C-alpha positions, -999 to 999 in steps of 0.1 A, spaced: -95 -565 41 -62 -579 30 -42 -555 9 -34 -566 -27 3 -567 -18 0 -591 11 -11 -625 -1 2 -659 10 12 -662 46 46 -677 54 61 -687 88 90 -708 100 103 -716 135 139 -726 140 150 -742 173 186 -751 179 217 -748 200 234 -720 180 215 -697 157 234 -674 132 223 -652 104 215 -682 82 195 -701 107 201 -729 131 236 -744 130 222 -775 147 185 -780 152 152 -782 135 132 -759 112 94 -761 111 72 -747 83 44 -772 76 28 -776 110 3 -752 126 22 -724 143 6 -699 167 28 -671 181 27 -639 201 57 -617 201 59 -586 224 85 -560 220 90 -527 238 113 -499 248 97 -498 282 106 -528 303 123 -562 307 134 -583 277 111 -589 248 92 -621 249 76 -647 226 50 -674 231 51 -701 204 27 -730 200 37 -759 177 10 -784 168 15 -821 164 53 -820 157 57 -855 171 74 -868 203 109 -869 189 110 -832 179 91 -822 210 117 -840 232 146 -824 213 131 -789 219 126 -796 256 159 -813 263 185 -803 238 178 -769 223 180 -734 239 176 -709 210 146 -700 189 139 -678 159 105 -669 143 103 -657 107 69 -646 94 52 -624 69 40 -629 33 54 -647 3 83 -627 -11 87 -605 20 89 -625 52 112 -612 80 127 -621 113 102 -611 141 119 -628 170 152 -643 180 160 -653 216 166 -680 242 142 -707 253 131 -702 289 109 -733 292 89 -757 271 59 -778 278 38 -804 259 1 -809 265 -30 -823 247 -58 -801 236 -86 -821 220 -71 -842 193 -39 -820 191 -6 -823 209 9 -789 214 45 -780 223 46 -746 238 78 -725 239 83 -695 262 113 -674 250 129 -641 258 152 -619 237 185 -611 255 171 -625 287 203 -642 299 224 -611 293 198 -590 310 195 -612 341 231 -624 346 255 -599 330 275 -579 356 302 -553 349 331 -543 371 358 -524 352 376 -491 356 371 -464 330 399 -439 327 395 -401 323 392 -391 287 370 -420 277 335 -416 264 300 -431 268 307 -452 237 337 -467 255 315 -474 285 290 -491 263 317 -513 247 328 -524 281 292 -533 290 287 -553 258 318 -574 266 298 -588 296 267 -595 275 273 -627 253 249 -631 224 241 -593 222 253 -574 192 259 -537 189 234 -520 167 223 -484 161 238 -462 188 231 -425 194 254 -413 221 272 -380 226 309 -379 218 319 -360 249 345 -376 272 345 -381 309 366 -355 328 373 -380 356 378 -417 357 350 -438 370 342 -474 379 316 -492 360 301 -516 385 268 -534 387 243 -553 366 248 -545 329 212 -535 324 214 -509 352 245 -493 336 227 -493 302 199 -475 320 223 -448 332 240 -444 298 207 -440 281 194 -415 306 225 -394 304 220 -392 266 182 -386 266 177 -419 250 162 -454 255 179 -487 250 164 -520 239 175 -554 227 156 -566 196 165 -599 180 198 -599 198 208 -564 187 213 -536 212 200 -502 200 202 -469 219 181 -442 203 174 -407 214 138 -395 220 140 -374 189 156 -402 169 145 -434 150 163 -463 135 179 -455 101 158 -482 84 132 -472 59 100 -457 73 69 -479 73 39 -462 57 6 -474 72 -27 -468 55 -56 -487 40 -36 -495 9 -6 -509 28 -25 -531 52 -40 -509 80 -68 -526 98 -95 -503 111 -86 -468 123 -58 -456 145 -67 -453 182 -56 -422 201 -53 -419 239 -32 -399 264 -3 -424 260 0 -426 223 -15 -437 190 -22 -474 184 -26 -488 150 -33 -524 138 -20 -536 105 -15 -569 86 16 -586 101 46 -565 91 81 -578 102 96 -544 94 79 -529 124 100 -529 156 107 -506 185 123 -472 173 110 -476 138 94 -446 121 57 -451 112 41 -427 88 3 -423 95 -24 -402 81 -33 -376 107 -67 -371 92 -76 -407 103 -64 -400 138 -82 -367 140 -115 -383 130 -111 -409 158 -101 -382 183 -131 -361 174 -154 -391 179 -139 -397 214 -142 -361 223 -179 -362 213 -186 -394 232 -192 -377 266 -180 -353 293 -155 -378 308 -136 -379 275 -134 -341 273 -115 -342 306 -88 -364 292 -58 -350 274 -51 -368 242 -15 -373 229 -2 -345 206 -1 -353 169 31 -350 148 24 -323 122 40 -344 94 24 -377 105 58 -392 116 56 -415 147 79 -436 166 71 -472 177 76 -477 214 57 -509 219 43 -536 196 29 -571 193 31 -595 164 2 -621 166 -1 -650 142 -18 -683 136 -9 -702 104 -43 -720 105 -64 -692 120 -75 -656 115 -48 -639 135 -21 -624 114 -14 -588 124 9 -563 141 -3 -539 168 20 -509 171 19 -482 198 35 -449 188 42 -414 199 53 -384 178 91 -383 173 107 -364 202 78 -369 226 83 -387 259 80 -425 258 51 -436 281 63 -458 310 42 -489 319 43 -508 351 75 -526 356 93 -504 331 130 -495 334 
């Protein structure tokens, strides 16, 4: 059931050559057409991705998207509180017919070019720190901004050479600091396992748009809610542990096989960290939700296949 605070879906897709904080410097903005999107974001793998379907936008706009533009932004939510849910580079586009509709499909990735093509080869003198190393790495990653960074202030006793793919060096910097790194909407964040982004915590319950009950497993706690652009990797989610315990009890009672499985540990205060999520929306259909997978703050982040 839609919470009373969340009425009136809004969505816009901007496609252009350069995209700043105010939108496309040159390009098109679509709000009236049917838009279907899936945005996947995670701490545990290659760049975040988006699949965007644009219905009946016409051959001129479709050709521009395919031949001229290389950046895309998706803003979605509800009237009065929409937010950016994806910003990245266009990987490829295609146009096809489905029944009476012509669909332009965009496949995009967030920080994909920097992830695949950035390479570092610089000396780092003794006395410099992990923050200095990070700054050198960022110089090689055009289009990626420095965000919330949790790194130790200790300095290197010996000089070293930073050499290799930028994402590999970021892997090492993060491991050395018991942290995980991610690029979300063009912003690089490095957050410790016991840390979260400094943004406001997102409270998820039946009154704020939770759909169904949280699902608990050995990897974490998954919760579905009405689409919420505030939810992103490393954000703090506040959940009601009673809802989770009820679901866990039902699983435990479902049979002997479930009794053998170890369920994830609950945070005593109901504070959880998002490590994986999906925004799913259809401006002309029923889908309009966010699925978030979480663990208690300070708990290990589950690693999926293909993870860093």
